[in-house]
Structures are given as C-alpha cells and as structure tokens.
LONULO-482758 format. One record per residue: residue number from 1; residue in one letter; chain; x, y, z of N, C-alpha, C in turn. Coordinates in pm, whole numbers, plus 50000, padded with zeros to 5 digits. Example, Ala and Ser with C-alpha at 12.3 -4.5 7.8 and 13.67 -1.06 7.14 Angstrom:
BEGIN
ATOM     k   r   c    n.px    n.py    n.pz   ca.px   ca.py   ca.pz    c.px    c.py    c.pz
ATOM     1   A   A   51319   49431   50780   51230   49550   50780   51320   49670   50780
ATOM     2   S   A   51285   49775   50708   51367   49894   50714   51290   50003   50787
***
This chain:
BEGIN
ATOM     k   r   c    n.px    n.py    n.pz   ca.px   ca.py   ca.pz    c.px    c.py    c.pz
ATOM     1   M   A   71612   31890   43185   71592   31951   43280   71539   32121   43261
ATOM     2   D   A   71470   32134   43336   71406   32256   43297   71473   32418   43225
ATOM     3   S   A   71432   32481   43183   71469   32571   43089   71468   32691   43165
ATOM     4   G   A   71430   32684   43301   71438   32776   43418   71616   32790   43504
ATOM     5   S   A   71677   32643   43483   71800   32602   43574   71886   32591   43452
ATOM     6   I   A   71957   32646   43509   72067   32661   43354   72217   32635   43452
ATOM     7   V   A   72334   32538   43386   72413   32539   43436   72590   32645   43370
ATOM     8   Y   A   72563   32747   43526   72689   32876   43506   72776   32804   43425
ATOM     9   M   A   72852   32730   43503   72961   32636   43412   73010   32540   43478
ATOM    10   H   A   73109   32508   43491   73169   32345   43545   73315   32356   43554
ATOM    11   T   A   73358   32309   43725   73451   32311   43738   73442   32260   43861
ATOM    12   D   A   73609   32198   43869   73632   32169   44026   73691   32194   44144
ATOM    13   V   A   73761   32360   44091   73764   32424   44169   73775   32576   44183
ATOM    14   L   A   73651   32647   44231   73650   32799   44220   73676   32882   44330
ATOM    15   H   A   73764   32883   44305   73910   33053   44369   73773   33182   44400
ATOM    16   Q   A   73794   33253   44506   73740   33355   44590   73721   33422   44454
ATOM    17   T   A   73793   33438   44433   73839   33617   44334   73765   33543   44211
ATOM    18   E   A   73706   33430   44174   73631   33403   44049   73472   33409   44088
ATOM    19   I   A   73485   33392   44243   73301   33379   44326   73265   33520   44310
ATOM    20   V   A   73338   33631   44370   73357   33784   44387   73308   33862   44246
ATOM    21   D   A   73419   33818   44158   73347   33863   44005   73207   33844   43935
ATOM    22   I   A   73174   33683   43948   73066   33631   43936   72957   33760   43957
ATOM    23   L   A   72940   33697   44106   72867   33792   44193   72821   33923   44185
ATOM    24   T   A   72981   34014   44132   72960   34106   44162   72923   34177   43953
ATOM    25   K   A   72927   34098   43860   72909   34103   43723   72918   33997   43617
ATOM    26   P   A   72742   33933   43714   72700   33816   43660   72650   33783   43513
ATOM    27   E   A   72663   33713   43467   72613   33659   43311   72467   33674   43296
ATOM    28   T   A   72385   33758   43315   72234   33747   43355   72171   33634   43232
ATOM    29   S   A   72220   33575   43154   72203   33512   43047   72183   33367   43089
ATOM    30   C   A   72323   33333   43188   72293   33209   43255   72220   33184   43373
ATOM    31   T   A   72159   33316   43404   72130   33275   43555   72013   33179   43603
ATOM    32   S   A   71997   33094   43667   71875   33035   43710   71765   33060   43773
ATOM    33   N   A   71621   33085   43766   71532   33113   43849   71425   32985   43918
ATOM    34   V   A   71500   32921   43914   71451   32725   43921   71489   32646   44017
ATOM    35   P   A   71502   32593   44110   71655   32500   44158   71644   32406   44026
ATOM    36   P   A   71813   32359   44009   71832   32247   43930   71755   32094   43986
ATOM    37   Y   A   71752   32019   43856   71703   31875   43941   71869   31728   43974
ATOM    38   K   A   71875   31745   44049   71984   31644   44110   72112   31657   44066
ATOM    39   P   A   72149   31835   44024   72290   31825   43983   72400   31752   44022
ATOM    40   K   A   72491   31768   43935   72616   31689   43914   72737   31757   43982
ATOM    41   A   A   72826   31698   44016   72950   31781   44101   73007   31861   43964
ATOM    42   N   A   73077   31931   44021   73147   32020   43916   73062   32152   43852
ATOM    43   E   A   72919   32100   43897   72831   32173   43791   72846   32308   43894
ATOM    44   V   A   72785   32486   43856   72781   32543   43893   72649   32664   43842
ATOM    45   Y   A   72559   32707   43997   72467   32722   43910   72436   32927   43969
ATOM    46   L   A   72364   33041   43945   72322   33092   43965   72244   33164   43953
ATOM    47   F   A   72166   33208   44099   72026   33197   44102   72025   33295   44146
ATOM    48   Q   A   71874   33321   44105   71828   33541   44120   71737   33515   44206
ATOM    49   T   A   71670   33525   44316   71583   33429   44362   71542   33555   44482
ATOM    50   G   A   71386   33609   44556   71381   33575   44666   71343   33555   44816
ATOM    51   A   A   71349   33441   44720   71290   33297   44798   71448   33207   44874
ATOM    52   D   A   71427   33012   44911   71512   32984   44884   71481   32856   44824
ATOM    53   D   A   71384   32906   44729   71398   32789   44640   71512   32684   44529
ATOM    54   W   A   71650   32755   44589   71728   32747   44537   71780   32587   44606
ATOM    55   K   A   71739   32589   44681   71769   32498   44823   71688   32343   44759
ATOM    56   C   A   71591   32338   44750   71494   32252   44670   71566   32142   44535
ATOM    57   D   A   71690   32127   44512   71790   32021   44403   71782   31877   44450
ATOM    58   Q   A   71629   31857   44529   71643   31706   44532   71721   31608   44564
ATOM    59   Y   A   71811   31679   44671   71882   31625   44744   71865   31604   44873
ATOM    60   L   A   71894   31556   44954   71936   31583   45127   72067   31613   45245
ATOM    61   W   A   72044   31788   45237   72169   31780   45275   72157   31815   45439
ATOM    62   I   A   72294   31826   45456   72299   31875   45599   72382   32000   45622
ATOM    63   N   A   72317   32099   45691   72392   32192   45754   72568   32187   45787
ATOM    64   N   A   72662   32246   45717   72794   32199   45814   72851   32335   45854
ATOM    65   G   A   72800   32474   45828   72834   32571   45893   72848   32661   45796
ATOM    66   T   A   72863   32774   45886   72881   32895   45741   73005   32975   45803
ATOM    67   K   A   73097   33071   45704   73241   33152   45735   73181   33308   45638
ATOM    68   S   A   73199   33401   45696   73218   33531   45614   73327   33580   45643
ATOM    69   V   A   73312   33665   45521   73485   33717   45457   73480   33823   45403
ATOM    70   T   A   73562   33926   45495   73544   34094   45464   73609   34082   45292
ATOM    71   I   A   73499   34169   45208   73579   34179   45037   73551   34354   45043
ATOM    72   G   A   73637   34381   45097   73659   34534   45045   73544   34599   45198
ATOM    73   N   A   73476   34655   45092   73312   34728   45166   73204   34626   45151
ATOM    74   D   A   73226   34514   45150   73117   34402   45162   73178   34336   45217
ATOM    75   V   A   73047   34195   45231   73092   34064   45298   73055   33956   45233
ATOM    76   L   A   73089   33884   45212   73094   33734   45091   73077   33618   45255
ATOM    77   K   A   72948   33602   45256   72888   33462   45285   72866   33344   45228
ATOM    78   K   A   72919   33248   45337   72965   33129   45269   72912   33006   45344
ATOM    79   H   A   72773   32901   45237   72706   32860   45343   72766   32665   45265
ATOM    80   F   A   72763   32643   45350   72843   32511   45369   72774   32428   45373
ATOM    81   Y   A   72739   32253   45310   72659   32177   45336   72758   32045   45297
ATOM    82   K   A   72679   31917   45354   72736   31786   45352   72583   31729   45284
ATOM    83   I   A   72652   31595   45175   72495   31549   45182   72459   31414   45256
ATOM    84   R   A   72319   31463   45278   72278   31336   45358   72254   31167   45338
ATOM    85   L   A   72346   31112   45426   72336   30930   45367   72206   30877   45507
ATOM    86   P   A   72133   30759   45405   72055   30688   45519   72135   30622   45673
ATOM    87   G   A   72022   30676   45714   72050   30588   45905   72079   30739   45974
ATOM    88   T   A   72104   30686   46109   72132   30784   46214   72259   30717   46336
ATOM    89   T   A   72348   30814   46368   72447   30806   46464   72386   30818   46618
ATOM    90   D   A   72446   30768   46727   72376   30823   46848   72501   30937   46908
ATOM    91   K   A   72471   31002   46954   72538   31069   47044   72560   31072   47158
ATOM    92   T   A   72694   31169   47264   72673   31108   47389   72545   31136   47482
ATOM    93   N   A   72473   31281   47414   72395   31313   47514   72249   31180   47507
ATOM    94   G   A   72293   31114   47386   72190   31056   47348   72027   31037   47286
ATOM    95   R   A   72105   31130   47178   72003   31192   47107   72052   31132   46934
ATOM    96   K   A   71950   31100   46833   72026   31050   46726   72038   31226   46613
ATOM    97   R   A   72163   31187   46530   72183   31272   46456   72182   31178   46266
ATOM    98   P   A   72105   31277   46205   72125   31240   46093   72315   31228   45974
ATOM    99   V   A   72310   31111   45920   72464   31054   45873   72457   31149   45748
ATOM   100   G   A   72604   31235   45812   72658   31272   45682   72791   31288   45563
ATOM   101   S   A   72851   31278   45486   72931   31275   45379   72980   31381   45319
ATOM   102   L   A   73092   31397   45300   73143   31521   45256   73243   31501   45121
ATOM   103   Q   A   73201   31309   45082   73192   31301   44971   73165   31328   44845
ATOM   104   F   A   73003   31439   44868   72929   31498   44770   72925   31587   44909
ATOM   105   K   A   72924   31726   44830   72910   31894   44894   72829   31997   44824
ATOM   106   K   A   72777   32098   44870   72750   32230   44805   72801   32339   44890
ATOM   107   T   A   72835   32433   44848   72856   32531   44896   72765   32618   44858
ATOM   108   A   A   72692   32733   44928   72594   32884   44864   72701   32966   44859
ATOM   109   Y   A   72738   33091   44802   72826   33229   44837   72654   33338   44762
ATOM   110   S   A   72689   33469   44889   72639   33557   44799   72710   33663   44918
ATOM   111   L   A   72675   33751   44826   72722   33884   44872   72615   34014   44974
ATOM   112   K   A   72668   34036   45092   72570   34122   45184   72514   34227   45098
ATOM   113   S   A   72580   34272   45011   72521   34410   44919   72408   34368   44840
ATOM   114   N   A   72363   34182   44802   72293   34138   44699   72259   33980   44739
ATOM   115   K   A   72165   33983   44800   72137   33880   44942   72053   33794   44828
ATOM   116   S   A   71987   33832   44739   71916   33769   44598   71974   33666   44552
ATOM   117   L   A   72076   33759   44480   72177   33637   44428   72297   33579   44488
ATOM   118   I   A   72264   33415   44461   72293   33327   44505   72432   33274   44410
ATOM   119   L   A   72527   33177   44430   72625   33099   44366   72613   32943   44414
ATOM   120   V   A   72588   32880   44370   72643   32722   44425   72707   32626   44315
ATOM   121   H   A   72806   32580   44390   72902   32494   44366   72909   32349   44389
ATOM   122   Y   A   72897   32220   44351   72903   32141   44323   72981   32027   44346
ATOM   123   E   A   73023   31963   44473   73167   31886   44477   73146   31810   44549
ATOM   124   G   A   73237   31712   44447   73252   31531   44480   73213   31420   44395
ATOM   125   D   A   73125   31352   44460   73037   31253   44386   72933   31205   44397
ATOM   126   E   A   72829   31268   44326   72688   31254   44342   72627   31129   44358
ATOM   127   T   A   72687   31028   44289   72660   30890   44332   72651   30831   44484
ATOM   128   V   A   72761   30901   44534   72714   30833   44729   72539   30857   44733
ATOM   129   Y   A   72508   30931   44668   72333   30973   44738   72257   30817   44722
ATOM   130   V   A   72206   30822   44811   72095   30728   44807   72005   30779   44849
ATOM   131   P   A   71917   30789   44795   71706   30838   44816   71679   30783   44839
ATOM   132   V   A   71618   30886   44968   71529   30844   45121   71353   30893   45139
ATOM   133   G   A   71302   30766   45146   71175   30799   45103   71122   30934   45198
ATOM   134   H   A   70990   30959   45215   70925   31081   45280   70874   31043   45413
ATOM   135   G   A   70966   31025   45535   70960   31064   45660   70794   30978   45683
ATOM   136   N   A   70729   31093   45669   70567   31037   45739   70442   30946   45639
ATOM   137   S   A   70522   30856   45519   70460   30770   45420   70457   30708   45539
ATOM   138   K   A   70348   30573   45515   70283   30495   45585   70354   30373   45500
ATOM   139   K   A   70383   30347   45400   70428   30290   45317   70528   30207   45370
ATOM   140   S   A   70524   30060   45318   70661   29996   45329   70799   30063   45253
ATOM   141   D   A   70782   30102   45128   70833   30109   45046   70796   30283   44968
ATOM   142   P   A   70789   30396   45045   70749   30478   45016   70866   30510   44902
ATOM   143   P   A   70755   30638   44818   70854   30698   44691   70955   30824   44743
ATOM   144   E   A   71032   30855   44672   71153   30958   44722   71138   31057   44786
ATOM   145   Y   A   71169   31081   44880   71145   31210   44945   71130   31353   44863
ATOM   146   T   A   71082   31431   44779   71031   31565   44754   70992   31687   44752
ATOM   147   R   A   71100   31756   44822   71082   31909   44897   71059   32003   44774
ATOM   148   T   A   70920   32046   44860   70854   32168   44787   70943   32302   44799
ATOM   149   A   A   70882   32412   44691   70970   32496   44658   70940   32563   44791
ATOM   150   P   A   70982   32680   44885   70891   32766   44981   70786   32827   44947
ATOM   151   S   A   70856   32932   44763   70781   33005   44750   70617   32913   44705
ATOM   152   V   A   70637   32866   44649   70502   32765   44625   70408   32699   44765
ATOM   153   L   A   70509   32668   44851   70426   32614   44970   70349   32813   45048
ATOM   154   R   A   70399   32916   45030   70352   33034   45052   70260   33089   44983
ATOM   155   K   A   70260   33016   44850   70113   33097   44724   70048   32968   44781
ATOM   156   I   A   70024   32874   44782   69967   32750   44865   69853   32808   45005
ATOM   157   E   A   69993   32875   45099   69871   32913   45211   69813   33039   45181
ATOM   158   Q   A   69864   33109   45105   69799   33283   45062   69641   33222   44980
ATOM   159   D   A   69659   33121   44889   69498   33148   44859   69425   33011   44966
ATOM   160   I   A   69458   32996   45077   69343   32884   45164   69347   33025   45260
ATOM   161   R   A   69415   33110   45298   69396   33237   45380   69248   33276   45322
ATOM   162   S   A   69251   33306   45210   69172   33364   45136   69008   33379   45167
ATOM   163   G   A   69034   33238   45187   68886   33168   45277   68805   33161   45115
ATOM   164   E   A   68875   33096   45019   68767   33103   44920   68779   32952   44774
ATOM   165   K   A   68916   32893   44866   68908   32798   44780   68889   32681   44896
ATOM   166   T   A   68883   32533   44855   68866   32430   44928   69017   32369   44937
ATOM   167   A   A   69080   32253   44946   69194   32229   45002   69244   32158   44822
ATOM   168   M   A   69105   32080   44759   69101   32047   44636   69104   32132   44520
ATOM   169   D   A   69027   32257   44535   69057   32387   44427   69211   32400   44446
ATOM   170   V   A   69295   32386   44561   69390   32506   44561   69517   32393   44544
ATOM   171   Y   A   69487   32247   44550   69549   32159   44476   69543   32176   44339
ATOM   172   R   A   69443   32131   44280   69436   32120   44119   69429   32281   44069
ATOM   173   E   A   69445   32360   44108   69529   32510   44063   69663   32446   44063
ATOM   174   S   A   69696   32458   44199   69893   32422   44165   69935   32324   44046
ATOM   175   I   A   69855   32255   44026   69893   32116   43963   69888   32149   43800
ATOM   176   S   A   69796   32260   43803   69724   32272   43645   69802   32370   43566
ATOM   177   N   A   69961   32372   43679   70043   32472   43571   70150   32385   43468
ATOM   178   G   A   70072   32393   43378   70152   32339   43245   70349   32384   43178
ATOM   179   S   A   70357   32482   43283   70518   32502   43268   70567   32387   43344
ATOM   180   V   A   70560   32371   43431   70600   32249   43534   70645   32141   43482
ATOM   181   S   A   70765   32097   43448   70869   31958   43368   70799   31901   43443
ATOM   182   G   A   70887   31768   43394   70859   31638   43511   70891   31596   43568
ATOM   183   E   A   71036   31633   43604   71092   31627   43721   71065   31737   43809
ATOM   184   H   A   70993   31879   43780   71019   31958   43877   70887   31916   43904
ATOM   185   Q   A   70765   31787   43911   70690   31815   44007   70693   31729   44128
ATOM   186   G   A   70559   31814   44154   70603   31827   44363   70708   31909   44451
ATOM   187   V   A   70750   31992   44308   70890   32091   44351   70843   32236   44340
ATOM   188   L   A   70787   32269   44189   70761   32359   44168   70572   32387   44182
ATOM   189   N   A   70507   32259   44223   70397   32263   44248   70343   32183   44361
ATOM   190   A   A   70227   32164   44362   70169   32103   44546   70260   31918   44510
ATOM   191   R   A   70302   31931   44628   70280   31742   44600   70195   31635   44612
ATOM   192   N   A   70134   31657   44693   69951   31592   44621   69887   31665   44742
ATOM   193   V   A   69741   31640   44757   69639   31667   44824   69660   31637   44963
ATOM   194   K   A   69736   31575   45013   69783   31534   45155   69837   31704   45181
ATOM   195   Q   A   69960   31738   45100   70012   31860   45130   69955   31946   45170
ATOM   196   V   A   69848   32003   45089   69766   32100   45092   69694   32089   45209
ATOM   197   E   A   69573   32006   45229   69532   31930   45322   69598   31988   45507
ATOM   198   N   A   69720   31947   45470   69784   31928   45598   69836   32115   45646
ATOM   199   L   A   69857   32168   45562   69901   32334   45541   69722   32460   45534
ATOM   200   V   A   69666   32333   45507   69533   32399   45567   69488   32418   45719
ATOM   201   R   A   69555   32275   45789   69528   32253   45899   69622   32311   45999
ATOM   202   K   A   69734   32387   45967   69858   32478   45996   69817   32600   45997
ATOM   203   V   A   69726   32629   45883   69642   32795   45873   69560   32833   45988
ATOM   204   N   A   69471   32669   45992   69355   32698   46112   69387   32686   46226
ATOM   205   E   A   69516   32670   46252   69567   32627   46377   69610   32803   46450
ATOM   206   E   A   69731   32785   46329   69758   32956   46315   69614   33061   46355
ATOM   207   E   A   69515   33077   46299   69467   33176   46316   69325   33142   46445
ATOM   208   R   A   69365   32988   46439   69266   32994   46611   69358   33050   46739
ATOM   209   L   A   69482   33010   46751   69589   33113   46828   69624   33266   46798
ATOM   210   S   A   69614   33291   46679   69621   33451   46681   69467   33505   46764
ATOM   211   K   A   69347   33447   46720   69215   33445   46794   69195   33475   46940
ATOM   212   Y   A   69278   33356   46978   69282   33354   47115   69363   33442   47189
ATOM   213   I   A   69462   33454   47127   69586   33549   47215   69522   33718   47198
ATOM   214   A   A   69421   33743   47070   69362   33895   47071   69224   33852   47154
ATOM   215   I   A   69179   33781   47212   69081   33738   47295   69179   33776   47476
ATOM   216   S   A   69269   33692   47444   69300   33717   47618   69365   33818   47658
ATOM   217   I   A   69414   33923   47497   69460   34067   47544   69385   34139   47619
***
C-alpha cells in the first residue's frame, strides 16, 4: 500500500463519541493524504485533504444518503455509501438504476468546523464486490475501471489551459511522477492519453462557450 495511505485503526463498530474524538484530536502520524487501494472491511482511514481524492478507493459506490447531527457547537456530517454491483434495475418511471448492496458499505464523517478532515469507515464484506470495466471502452473485455483523483484532473486541466503543452506533453509529465506506486497508476496520475485528450476537448468547449457568451453580452 502507498506510504501516503495509512490504516488509522481496525474495528467493526465505530461509536459516535469515538468519531468526534478522532476528528477533534486526530493522531496526525496516522493521517492519510492519498486514497487507499481497495480497502478491506473494518478498516478506518483519516484523510487530511482539500479535495475529494479520498473517494478514489477503486471501488464503485452508490450514494446512500446523508445525515447531520449537532454536537455541541459543531455539526457532524455523515455520508453513507453502499457498494455498486453489476447490472441495473428498472424503476416504475422506466429509468434504470444501478444495483447496490449493503453487504459492503462505507461511511464518511466530517465536522462542519473542519471539512478537510475526513474519517472513513468500511464495513461488511469487501469480497462481494465485482470489478466493472470502463463504460466508454469499446473492448469486449475492458480493463477494470480506475477513477482518477480530482486533484490530478484539476492539475491536468490547469496545464491544458496554460496553452503551452500538447495532450501528449501533459500525459508524459503526469506519468513521469516516480512517487506514484503501481496500485495508484491511473489514480494519482493520468489514466491514459485518451483521458487527457478528452479533457482538452472539454477545456476547448468551455473556452469557446465563454467567448460566445462574452460576444453576446
């Protein structure tokens, strides 16, 4: 596991008093700054981050709601997730929804007073997860989907907007980071050239739209 991803503790039950105590008096030596790779049930992680990189644990999740609890002068926010499984289910309105299971779930906790500190607890049985290929792949047997960290995508977009580098330049620079471990390839750096090219198109479209709006005004 990457040296920046550290298991804070192991437990099958995490009480609210423990959660608040950890978030208000964290053990900084056990704080993670990168997402774990496919963490196991009962693992708890504490992330110090200004982005949503902690979400990129290489599982696919379904948002299962939120809850807020007032703790003294602060507010504890709870985000619930259930694991996503292959397939879809039909709803009465004709729309298809992804299939989820509470056999493996995670809950993320944060305090309103310090939203950059996130405590995440994994519960259940991680072996129920079935890897899913990338939705845009044309291959009959696509590689497992890898979610790239938001901070990496923002850095790529910044490089593109500078106008000084080609898509290939940006890609090569991203993957040349020797500190990225094998399991975090495509997570803490660009997944492939196609991903960078897609971001180039996105940036170009946004800039064209911005110019059009400016002219219209």
